[in-house]
C-alpha positions as CSV (number, residue, x, y, z in Angstrom):
1,X,0.0,0.1,0.0
2,X,2.8,2.4,0.9
3,X,4.6,1.6,-2.5
4,X,1.3,2.3,-4.4
5,X,0.9,5.7,-2.6
6,X,4.7,6.5,-3.1
7,X,4.3,5.7,-7.0
8,X,1.1,7.7,-7.2
9,X,3.0,10.8,-5.7
10,X,6.3,10.3,-7.6
11,X,4.6,9.7,-11.0
12,X,1.1,11.2,-10.6
13,X,2.4,14.5,-8.9
14,X,4.5,15.7,-11.8
15,X,2.1,14.4,-14.4
16,X,-0.7,16.4,-12.8
17,X,1.5,19.5,-12.6
18,X,2.7,19.1,-16.2
19,X,-0.8,18.7,-17.5
20,X,-2.0,21.8,-15.5
21,X,1.1,23.7,-17.1
22,X,0.2,22.4,-20.5
23,X,-3.5,23.4,-20.5
24,X,-2.4,27.0,-19.4
25,X,0.4,27.2,-22.2
26,X,-2.0,25.8,-24.7
27,X,-4.5,28.7,-23.9
28,X,-1.9,31.4,-24.4
29,X,0.5,29.7,-27.0
30,X,-1.6,27.3,-29.0
31,X,1.2,26.8,-31.7
32,X,4.1,26.0,-29.3
33,X,2.0,24.0,-26.7
34,X,3.1,20.6,-27.7
35,X,6.7,21.4,-27.8
36,X,6.7,23.5,-24.4
37,X,4.3,20.9,-22.8
38,X,6.9,18.0,-23.8
39,X,9.6,19.9,-22.0
40,X,7.5,20.8,-19.0
41,X,6.5,17.1,-18.8
42,X,10.0,15.9,-18.8
43,X,11.6,18.4,-16.5
44,X,10.2,17.0,-13.3
45,X,11.1,13.6,-14.0
46,X,14.7,14.5,-14.8
47,X,14.8,16.5,-11.4
48,X,13.4,13.5,-9.6
49,X,16.0,11.1,-11.4
50,X,19.0,13.5,-10.5
51,X,17.8,13.8,-6.8
52,X,17.5,10.0,-6.6
53,X,21.0,9.6,-8.0
54,X,22.7,12.1,-5.7
55,X,21.0,10.9,-2.5
56,X,22.2,7.3,-3.4
57,X,25.7,8.4,-3.3
58,X,27.3,9.5,-0.1
59,X,29.0,12.7,0.1
60,X,32.4,13.5,1.5
61,X,30.9,14.2,5.0
62,X,29.6,10.8,5.2
63,X,33.2,9.5,4.6
64,X,34.7,12.1,7.2
65,X,32.2,10.6,9.8
66,X,33.3,7.1,8.8
67,X,36.9,8.1,9.4
68,X,36.0,9.7,12.8
69,X,34.0,6.5,13.8
70,X,36.9,4.3,12.9
71,X,39.7,6.3,14.4
72,X,38.1,8.6,16.7
73,X,40.5,11.2,15.3
74,X,39.9,14.4,13.2
75,X,40.5,14.3,9.5
76,X,43.4,16.6,8.7
77,X,42.9,19.6,6.3
78,X,45.3,18.2,3.8
79,X,42.8,15.3,3.3
80,X,40.8,14.7,0.2
81,X,38.9,11.5,-0.8
82,X,40.6,10.0,-4.0
83,X,38.0,7.0,-4.2
84,X,35.0,6.2,-2.3
85,X,32.3,3.4,-2.4
86,X,29.5,2.2,-0.2
87,X,26.7,-0.1,-0.5
88,X,23.2,1.1,0.0
89,X,21.8,0.4,3.5
90,X,19.5,-2.6,3.6
91,X,16.2,-2.9,5.7
92,X,18.2,-3.4,9.0
93,X,20.6,-0.6,8.2
94,X,23.5,-2.8,7.3
95,X,26.1,-1.4,4.9
96,X,29.6,-1.5,3.9
97,X,31.7,1.5,3.0
98,X,35.4,2.1,2.1
99,X,37.4,5.2,0.9
100,X,41.1,6.0,0.0
101,X,42.1,9.2,1.6
102,X,45.1,11.2,0.3
103,X,47.0,13.2,2.9
104,X,50.3,15.1,2.8
105,X,53.4,13.2,4.2
106,X,53.4,15.0,7.6
107,X,49.7,14.1,8.2
108,X,50.3,10.7,7.0
109,X,53.1,10.2,9.6
110,X,51.1,12.0,12.4
111,X,48.0,9.8,11.7
112,X,50.1,6.5,11.7
113,X,51.7,7.4,15.0
114,X,48.3,8.4,16.6
115,X,46.6,5.1,15.3
116,X,49.5,3.0,16.4
117,X,49.3,4.4,19.8
118,X,45.7,4.1,20.0
119,X,43.9,1.4,21.8
120,X,40.9,1.5,19.8
121,X,42.3,-0.4,16.9
122,X,44.1,-3.5,18.4
123,X,43.4,-6.3,16.0
124,X,45.4,-6.9,12.8
125,X,42.9,-8.6,10.3
126,X,42.1,-7.5,6.9
127,X,38.6,-8.5,5.9
128,X,37.3,-7.8,2.4
129,X,34.1,-6.6,1.0
130,X,33.0,-5.3,-2.5
131,X,33.6,-1.7,-1.8
132,X,37.0,-2.4,-0.1
133,X,38.1,-4.7,-2.8
134,X,37.1,-2.0,-5.3
135,X,39.0,0.7,-3.5
136,X,42.0,-1.5,-3.2
137,X,42.0,-2.2,-6.9
138,X,41.7,1.7,-7.7
139,X,44.8,2.3,-5.4
140,X,46.9,-0.3,-7.2
141,X,46.7,-2.9,-4.5
142,X,49.3,-1.4,-2.5
143,X,50.7,-3.1,0.5
144,X,50.4,-1.5,4.0
145,X,53.1,0.0,6.1
146,X,50.6,-0.6,9.1
147,X,47.1,-1.7,9.3
148,X,44.8,-2.2,12.2
149,X,41.1,-3.2,12.8
150,X,38.6,-3.9,15.5
151,X,35.2,-5.5,15.8
152,X,33.0,-3.1,18.0
153,X,29.7,-4.8,18.5
154,X,28.8,-6.1,15.3
155,X,30.7,-3.5,13.3
156,X,34.0,-4.0,11.7
157,X,36.5,-1.1,11.5
158,X,39.6,-1.1,9.5
159,X,42.4,1.5,8.6
160,X,45.3,0.8,6.4
161,X,48.4,3.1,5.7
162,X,49.7,2.4,2.1
163,X,53.4,2.3,1.4
164,X,53.2,5.3,-0.9
165,X,53.0,7.3,2.7
166,X,50.1,9.5,1.4
167,X,47.2,7.2,0.9
168,X,45.0,5.8,3.8
169,X,42.4,3.4,3.2
170,X,39.4,3.1,5.7
171,X,36.6,0.4,5.7
172,X,33.6,0.1,7.9
173,X,31.0,-2.8,7.8
174,X,27.9,-2.3,9.8
175,X,26.0,-5.5,10.7
C-alpha cells in the first residue's frame, strides 16, 4: 500500500502539474503548446532522477564521519577522498563502505603514529568486501606499512596506511 502511494506521488504528482501547465500554455500559446508541454512534462522527471542519483551516493561528509568513527580522530585539513564506495543500507541498516584518503606526508606520519598508539584498533586482520576490494584495486593493490582493525559490537572497523606514504584506506562494515 505504501509503495502504491509513493508511486502515485512520484509519478502522478509531476504528471498532474505538467498537465495543468500544458493547459495554461495551450491557452496562451496554441502553436507551441506541444513542444513546451513536452519540455514541462520531462523536467520534473529529470529533476527526480537527479535527486535519486545524488541521494544514493554518499558525500564527503559521510566518509569524514566514517573516518572519525573508525579512528576517533579528526581528518586533517590536507585530506581529500581519491576514491570512495559504499553499499546502500538494507532494511536493517546494514551497509559496507570504504574510501581511499590522500593526505600530505606530515599528516600521514602523524595519523600513523596516533593510530599505532591508540587502543581502539588492536586487531590486525584485513577483511574484504565489495567496496573495499574496489578501493584496493583503484589504488593499485598497495601493501600496507601498517594496518589495524577492530570489531566493535557487530561493526568492523579497518584502517590501512599504504606504502606510498600518502594514501590511507578506511573500511567500515555495519552489521
